[in-house]
C-alpha positions in Angstrom: -3.2 -10.2 -23.7 -1.4 -12.9 -25.8 0.1 -15.6 -23.7 3.7 -16.8 -23.6 4.4 -20.4 -24.7 7.8 -22.1 -24.7 9.6 -19.0 -23.5 12.1 -20.7 -21.2 13.4 -22.9 -24.0 13.6 -20.0 -26.4 15.6 -18.0 -23.8 18.1 -20.8 -23.6 18.4 -20.9 -27.4 19.0 -17.1 -27.5 21.7 -17.3 -24.9 23.5 -19.8 -27.0 23.3 -17.6 -30.1 25.0 -14.4 -28.9 27.4 -13.1 -31.4 26.7 -15.7 -34.1 26.8 -14.4 -37.7 23.6 -14.3 -39.5 23.0 -15.9 -42.9 23.3 -12.5 -44.6 26.9 -12.2 -43.2 28.0 -15.8 -43.3 29.0 -18.3 -46.0 26.8 -21.3 -46.7 29.1 -24.1 -47.7 29.7 -27.8 -47.2 31.5 -28.9 -44.1 34.6 -31.1 -44.1 32.5 -34.3 -44.4 30.7 -33.1 -47.5 27.4 -32.4 -45.8 25.6 -29.4 -47.3 24.8 -26.6 -45.0 21.3 -25.1 -44.7 20.1 -21.7 -43.5 16.7 -20.2 -43.2 15.2 -16.7 -43.5 11.8 -16.2 -41.9 9.5 -13.2 -42.4 7.3 -12.5 -39.3 4.2 -10.3 -38.8 4.2 -7.6 -36.2 0.8 -7.5 -34.4 -0.8 -5.5 -31.6 -0.6 -7.7 -28.5 -4.2 -7.1 -27.6 -6.2 -6.9 -30.9 -3.9 -8.9 -33.2 -4.0 -6.1 -35.7 -0.8 -5.7 -37.7 1.2 -2.6 -36.6 3.9 -0.6 -38.5 6.7 -0.7 -36.0 9.7 -2.3 -37.7 11.9 0.8 -38.3 11.1 2.2 -34.9 12.1 -1.0 -33.2 15.3 -1.6 -35.2 16.5 1.9 -34.6 16.5 1.1 -30.9 13.6 3.3 -29.7 11.4 2.4 -26.8 14.4 2.2 -24.5 16.6 0.2 -26.8 16.8 -2.6 -24.2 18.3 -5.1 -26.6 22.0 -4.5 -27.3 23.2 -4.2 -30.9 24.7 -7.7 -31.1 21.2 -9.1 -30.2 19.9 -7.6 -33.4 22.3 -9.4 -35.8 20.3 -11.3 -38.3 17.1 -9.3 -37.5 16.2 -6.9 -40.3 13.3 -4.9 -41.7 11.4 -6.0 -44.8 9.2 -4.4 -47.5 6.5 -3.3 -45.1 6.7 -1.7 -41.6 4.5 -4.5 -40.3 7.2 -7.1 -40.8 10.5 -8.3 -39.3 12.8 -10.8 -41.0 15.1 -13.2 -39.2 18.2 -14.8 -40.7 19.9 -17.9 -39.4 23.5 -18.9 -39.8 24.3 -21.9 -42.1 24.0 -25.2 -40.2 24.9 -28.8 -40.8 22.6 -30.0 -37.9 18.8 -29.6 -38.3 18.4 -29.7 -34.6 20.8 -26.8 -34.2 19.0 -24.9 -37.0 15.7 -25.5 -35.2 17.1 -24.1 -31.9 18.3 -21.0 -33.7 15.0 -20.4 -35.4 13.2 -20.6 -32.0 15.8 -18.2 -30.6 15.3 -15.7 -33.4 11.6 -15.8 -33.0 12.0 -15.1 -29.3 14.5 -12.3 -29.9 12.1 -10.6 -32.4 9.3 -11.0 -30.0 11.4 -9.4 -27.2 11.9 -6.4 -29.5 8.3 -6.2 -30.5 7.1 -6.2 -26.8 8.9 -2.8 -26.4 6.1 -1.4 -28.5 3.3 -3.5 -27.0 3.4 -5.8 -30.0 4.2 -9.4 -30.7 5.5 -11.4 -33.7 3.4 -14.0 -35.4 4.5 -16.5 -38.0 1.5 -15.8 -40.3 2.0 -15.6 -44.0 -0.9 -13.1 -44.4 -2.8 -11.1 -41.8 -6.2 -12.6 -41.0 -7.4 -9.1 -40.0 -7.8 -6.3 -42.5 -4.7 -4.1 -43.0 -3.4 -1.3 -45.1 0.4 -1.9 -45.0 2.9 0.8 -44.5 5.8 0.8 -47.0 9.3 1.0 -45.4 10.8 4.4 -46.1 13.8 3.2 -48.1 15.0 4.5 -51.5 14.7 1.1 -53.2 11.2 0.5 -51.9 10.1 4.0 -53.0 11.1 3.0 -56.5 9.1 -0.2 -56.2 6.0 1.8 -55.3 6.5 4.1 -58.3 6.8 1.0 -60.6 4.2 -1.3 -59.2 1.6 1.2 -57.7 -1.5 -0.4 -56.2 -0.1 -3.9 -56.2 3.0 -3.0 -54.2 0.8 -0.9 -51.8 -1.3 -4.0 -51.0 1.7 -6.4 -50.6 2.0 -7.8 -47.0 3.0 -11.4 -47.1 5.5 -13.5 -45.1 7.5 -16.3 -46.6 10.2 -18.8 -45.6 13.4 -19.0 -47.7 15.8 -21.9 -47.4 19.4 -21.6 -48.5 21.2 -24.9 -49.4 25.0 -24.8 -50.2 26.2 -25.8 -53.6 29.8 -26.3 -54.9 29.4 -24.2 -58.1 26.9 -22.3 -60.2 26.8 -25.2 -62.6 25.8 -27.6 -59.8 23.3 -25.0 -58.6 21.6 -24.8 -62.0 21.7 -28.6 -62.3 19.9 -28.8 -59.0 17.4 -26.0 -60.0 16.5 -27.9 -63.2 15.7 -31.1 -61.3 13.9 -29.8 -58.1 11.4 -27.7 -60.0 8.9 -30.5 -60.3 8.8 -31.0 -56.5 8.4 -27.5 -55.3 4.5 -27.5 -55.3 4.3 -30.2 -52.7 6.6 -28.1 -50.5 4.1 -25.2 -50.8 1.3 -27.5 -49.8 3.2 -28.6 -46.7 3.9 -25.1 -45.5 0.6 -23.4 -46.5 -0.3 -20.9 -43.7 -2.4 -18.1 -45.3 -6.1 -18.9 -45.7 -7.3 -15.4 -44.7 -6.9 -12.1 -46.5 -8.4 -8.7 -45.5 -10.7 -10.3 -43.0 -12.2 -13.1 -45.1 -11.5 -16.8 -45.7 -10.2 -17.0 -49.3 -10.8 -20.7 -49.8 -7.1 -21.1 -50.3 -4.5 -22.7 -48.0 -1.8 -20.4 -49.3 -3.3 -17.1 -50.5 0.2 -15.7 -50.0 1.2 -17.7 -53.1 -1.6 -16.1 -55.1 -0.7 -12.6 -54.0 3.0 -13.2 -54.5 2.5 -14.6 -58.0 1.6 -11.1 -59.3 5.3 -10.1 -59.3 6.6 -10.3 -62.8 9.6 -12.5 -61.8 7.7 -14.8 -59.4 6.9 -18.5 -59.9 8.5 -21.5 -61.6 11.0 -21.1 -64.5 12.0 -23.1 -67.5 14.8 -25.6 -67.5 18.0 -23.6 -67.9 20.7 -26.1 -68.5 23.7 -23.9 -67.7 24.7 -20.9 -65.5 25.0 -18.8 -68.7 21.4 -19.5 -69.6 20.3 -18.7 -66.1 22.1 -15.4 -65.8 21.0 -14.4 -69.3 17.4 -14.9 -68.2 18.0 -12.7 -65.1 19.7 -10.1 -67.3 16.9 -10.1 -69.8 14.3 -9.5 -67.0 16.3 -6.5 -65.8 16.7 -5.2 -69.3 12.9 -5.5 -69.9 12.3 -3.0 -67.1 9.9 -5.4 -65.4 12.2 -5.7 -62.4 14.7 -3.2 -60.9 17.6 -5.5 -60.2 18.8 -9.0 -59.4 17.4 -8.7 -55.9 13.9 -8.8 -57.5 14.4 -12.3 -59.0 11.6 -13.9 -57.1 11.7 -17.4 -58.7 10.3 -20.3 -56.6 13.9 -21.4 -56.5 17.0 -19.4 -57.6 20.7 -19.1 -57.3 21.5 -16.7 -54.5 23.0 -13.5 -55.7 25.0 -13.2 -52.4 26.0 -16.8 -51.3 27.0 -20.0 -52.9 23.6 -21.5 -52.4 20.4 -22.5 -54.0 17.6 -20.6 -52.4 14.1 -22.2 -52.3 11.5 -19.5 -51.8 8.2 -21.2 -52.5 7.0 -21.6 -48.9 4.8 -19.7 -46.6 6.4 -18.9 -43.3 5.5 -21.8 -41.1 3.3 -21.4 -38.0 5.4 -23.8 -36.0 9.2 -23.6 -36.0 9.5 -27.3 -36.1 7.6 -27.4 -39.5 10.2 -24.9 -40.8 12.9 -27.4 -39.8 11.1 -30.2 -41.7 10.9 -27.9 -44.8 14.6 -27.1 -44.5 15.5 -30.8 -44.2 13.5 -31.7 -47.3 14.9 -28.7 -49.2 18.5 -29.7 -48.5 17.7 -33.4 -49.4 16.1 -32.3 -52.6 19.1 -30.2 -53.7 21.5 -33.0 -52.7 19.5 -35.6 -54.6 19.3 -33.3 -57.7 23.0 -32.4 -57.5 23.9 -36.1 -57.5 21.6 -36.7 -60.5 23.3 -33.8 -62.3 26.8 -35.2 -61.6 25.6 -38.6 -62.9 24.2 -37.0 -66.1 20.6 -38.0 -65.3 18.0 -36.7 -67.6 16.2 -33.5 -66.6 12.4 -33.8 -66.5 11.2 -31.6 -69.4 8.0 -30.5 -67.7 6.4 -27.4 -69.2 6.4 -24.4 -66.8 2.7 -24.0 -67.4 2.1 -27.4 -65.8 4.3 -26.4 -62.9 2.1 -23.3 -62.4 -1.0 -25.5 -62.4 0.5 -27.8 -59.8 1.5 -24.8 -57.6 -2.0 -23.4 -57.9 -3.5 -26.7 -56.8 -1.1 -26.9 -53.9 -2.0 -23.3 -52.8 -5.7 -24.0 -53.2 -6.0 -27.1 -51.0 -2.6 -27.6 -49.2 -2.7 -30.9 -47.4 -6.5 -31.0 -47.4 -7.0 -32.3 -51.0 -5.2 -33.8 -54.0 -1.9 -32.6 -55.3 -0.5 -33.0 -58.8 2.0 -35.9 -58.7 5.3 -34.8 -60.2 5.8 -38.2 -61.9 2.7 -38.7 -63.9 0.9 -35.3 -63.4 -2.3 -36.9 -62.1 -4.0 -35.5 -59.0 -3.4 -37.8 -56.0 -4.0 -37.5 -52.2 -1.6 -35.1 -50.6 -0.3 -37.7 -48.2 0.7 -40.0 -51.0 2.5 -37.3 -53.0 4.4 -36.2 -49.8 5.2 -39.8 -49.1 6.7 -40.2 -52.6 8.7 -36.9 -52.1 10.0 -38.4 -48.8 11.0 -41.6 -50.6 12.6 -39.7 -53.5 15.0 -37.9 -51.1 15.4 -40.6 -48.5 18.9 -41.5 -49.4 20.0 -37.9 -49.0 18.1 -37.6 -45.7 19.9 -40.7 -44.5 23.3 -39.4 -45.5 22.6 -36.3 -43.5 21.2 -38.2 -40.5 17.8 -36.4 -41.0 15.4 -39.2 -42.0 13.9 -39.9 -38.6 13.5 -36.2 -37.8 11.9 -35.4 -41.1 9.8 -38.5 -41.1 8.4 -37.8 -37.6 7.8 -34.2 -38.6 5.8 -35.2 -41.7 3.7 -37.5 -39.6 3.1 -34.7 -37.1 2.0 -32.4 -39.9 -0.5 -34.8 -41.2 -1.8 -35.5 -37.7 -2.3 -31.9 -36.5 -2.3 -30.1 -39.8 -0.3 -27.2 -41.2 -0.8 -23.6 -40.4 -3.7 -23.1 -42.7 -5.6 -26.0 -41.1 -4.8 -24.7 -37.6 -6.0 -21.2 -38.4 -9.3 -22.5 -39.9 -9.8 -24.7 -36.8 -9.5 -21.8 -34.4 -11.8 -19.7 -36.6 -14.4 -22.4 -36.7 -14.2 -22.9 -32.9 -14.1 -19.2 -31.8 -15.5 -17.2 -34.7 -12.9 -14.5 -34.1 -10.0 -13.5 -36.4 -8.4 -11.8 -33.4 -8.5 -15.2 -31.7 -6.8 -16.7 -34.7 -3.9 -14.2 -34.4 -3.6 -14.8 -30.6 -3.4 -18.5 -31.2 -0.8 -18.0 -34.0 1.4 -16.0 -31.6 1.3 -18.9 -29.1 2.1 -21.4 -31.8 4.9 -19.2 -33.1 6.7 -19.4 -29.8 5.9 -23.0 -28.8 8.7 -25.4 -28.4 7.3 -28.9 -28.7 9.7 -31.0 -30.7 13.3 -32.2 -30.7 13.6 -30.5 -34.1 13.5 -27.1 -32.2 15.8 -28.0 -29.4 
């Protein structure tokens, strides 16, 4: 059986969350002091509590079967995803990263409570280490996806982490998108948590990024310059028939179709909740820095999208274990140096938000213990069992070991 870790702290977080609106139902906007809010969506893997094998239970659990021991209000912000082996959690918008971290821990615990009703657990794994044939959610839109994408869609079982950062207008949002695009690959390296695919080590730190890149709208995009240009691009993609609707705009970063936010979608779901908080803090600081540059009329880096794809590939391949392409001169440099320069680039925004110490400590912790991909490979090397990798991942998913997670 998979052990419980950090459960008491998670229970406390859940009790403080009763009745709070989820990101899908709330507005993400700046508070009265001008601090941008930040919210997080996490996709989690449903796994058998003994074997670690992914199990198709999402619809069954969310319909309240197996006794329905969680009341309806306890399910707010907990939804199904593309495949039955997934659950998605949605936080409310936050000003405080510590409060965001506590809510993320609470949602992970709440999802796990639900999974236990079917002798399953939830694991923050971006891909399944064990072989799996995923089960498509029986939903009209997803059935249309299967007809359009065939074998690719049937193979798709990946879990990401999406961060929403509030913006004041579509113009500010596009101004931010144009300026953060060069820094998104380092964020992928930080969060990489998917080295295994169908029972084998892929050699990648984020194989999820490689699988995800097959969607026709996925990845980096060109500089847009204006909301009109951005929306024209989205409209042209829909007109082309390559995507069904605006919900399939899977850019690494995009304007949310639902909220006044920039949504950064480049990351794997993080094994540790505290790492998701660090990612969210950096994402907010990046958007804030870019928005200020936009207001000041600073020049947009005119980096070809092809180079951005190359940088993202390198980040997915080696994560924090090798060199990353530096967004200033586009020369490969050690990951620690590139991340340190990212930290320095956004430090004024982090300081404005009161986040610099929390994010700095979190980055040091990441380089000391490694990200999710490094942890998974370490367990595999020590135990030689992919089931052990999943069991360890469940424990890490529910661990509470940092002020960033309450």
